N, C-alpha and C positions, 0 to 999 in steps of 0.2 A: 491362450488367445492371441490371435495374430493382430498386430498393430500396423496400420497403415497411415503413416503421417500425412500423405496427400489427402486422405478422406478427412483428417482432422482439420486440415487448413481449410477444405472446402466448407466444413461446418463453421469455422470461424468467419469465413467470407460472408455468410448468410446471416450472421448476428449483427444486431445493431451495436452501436457503440456503448450504449448503456447495458445492454446485456454483456458484452464483453467485460465491462467494469464491475458489474454485479457478480459475474463468474470470478473475476480476480479475487475480489474479496472472500468469495466462497471457497475457492481453492486454498488461498492463503490461510484462511481460518483453519481448514482441513490438514493444512501442511502437505498439500499435494504439490510439491515443487515442480515436477515435470509438467504438471497442468498450468500452473500460473506462470511458468517461464514461456512457455509457448504463446502466451498473450502480450509478451513485451518485445520490443524492438531490441536488437543486440547492442545498440548503443543509448538504451534508455537513459534518460537524465532525471534523477530524484533529488528533489530539492526540499529540504526540511528546514524548520525555523532554526536559526542559531541557537536559541535558548532549550532545544531538545538535546538530550544525551545523544552525543556524536553527531549533533546537527551539522547541516551544510549541504554542499552539492556532491552528488556521486554519479559518475558516468559509466554506464556498461553494466550488464547483468552481474558479473563477477563482483564488481565494486558495490553495487546495491545489495545483493542477496547473500553475499558471503563476506562483506566487510561491515557495511552499515547495519543491517538487521541484527546480526548476531551481537554486536557490540551494544547496540542500543537496548535490544530485549534482556541483555544481561544485567540490567539495572532493576529488573522486575520480577517477582513472583508470578505475576499474571499482568498481562497487557492485551488489551482488546480494542480494536477499531471496530466500532459498531455503526454501520451506515444506516442512515434514516431516510434520506432524501436524495435521488438522482435526478439531475437535470441535463437534458440534452440540448446541445447547441452546436450543430454540425460536428465538427471535428473536436470539440471541447465536451467533457463531461464534468459536472460540478456535483459534488457529493457533500453533504451535510450529515453530521453524526455526532458520536460521543466516543472520547477515549475513555476506558474504564479498566481499573486494574488495582494492583497492590505493588508497592515498591518492596525491594529486598529489606527495607527497615520496618515493613509491616503496616505502611500508611495507604490507606485507600485513596483514590483520585478518581474523579468523574469530570471530564472537561470536554465543552463542545469543540468541534474540528470543522473545517471546510478543507477540501481536497479538490484539486483542478487538475484534470488529466487532459492531455493533448494526444490524440490518435492519428495515426497515419497508416494507410493500408491495412486497417483492421488490428493494428497493434499499438500498444502504449508506448508512446515516444517520450513523453514527459509528464512528471508528476510535481505537483507544488503544494506544499501543506502550509495551513495557517490554523494556529491553535494558540491558547493561553499557556505558554510554556512555564510560566511562573508557578502556576499550580502543580504542574508535574514536578518542577524542581523542588517545590516544597515538600512533596512526598519522597523525596530522595534524601532530604535533610534529616539529621539525627532529631 
């Protein structure tokens, strides 16, 4: 199959911001890295709660997807971000949902989250997370 990146970007340009974010969750869940990376600005800022494993601010695709995520996910047998509601506000998309999973210690967790995305030129520029990190940290303890 021949891949033409110009065609892909024209498809992205036709998507609404909510569709871009919905696709981002879907591609991430499917571990389709080439697809979800194309939805992100090269200098993406990913800001997670300090109480999250490896929480903090990460800048750039390399830092976010090759540093933050592998280290954070290494704490869990399963970790799922399940979006439920998508709210569109021009260049902002707010997503509410639930984190569900199992820690390496075998403890289950189910925690609500809010994610705020800022998009620019049909790409994710900034992500900000809000969640109850204490419940996630409790699942990581003995």
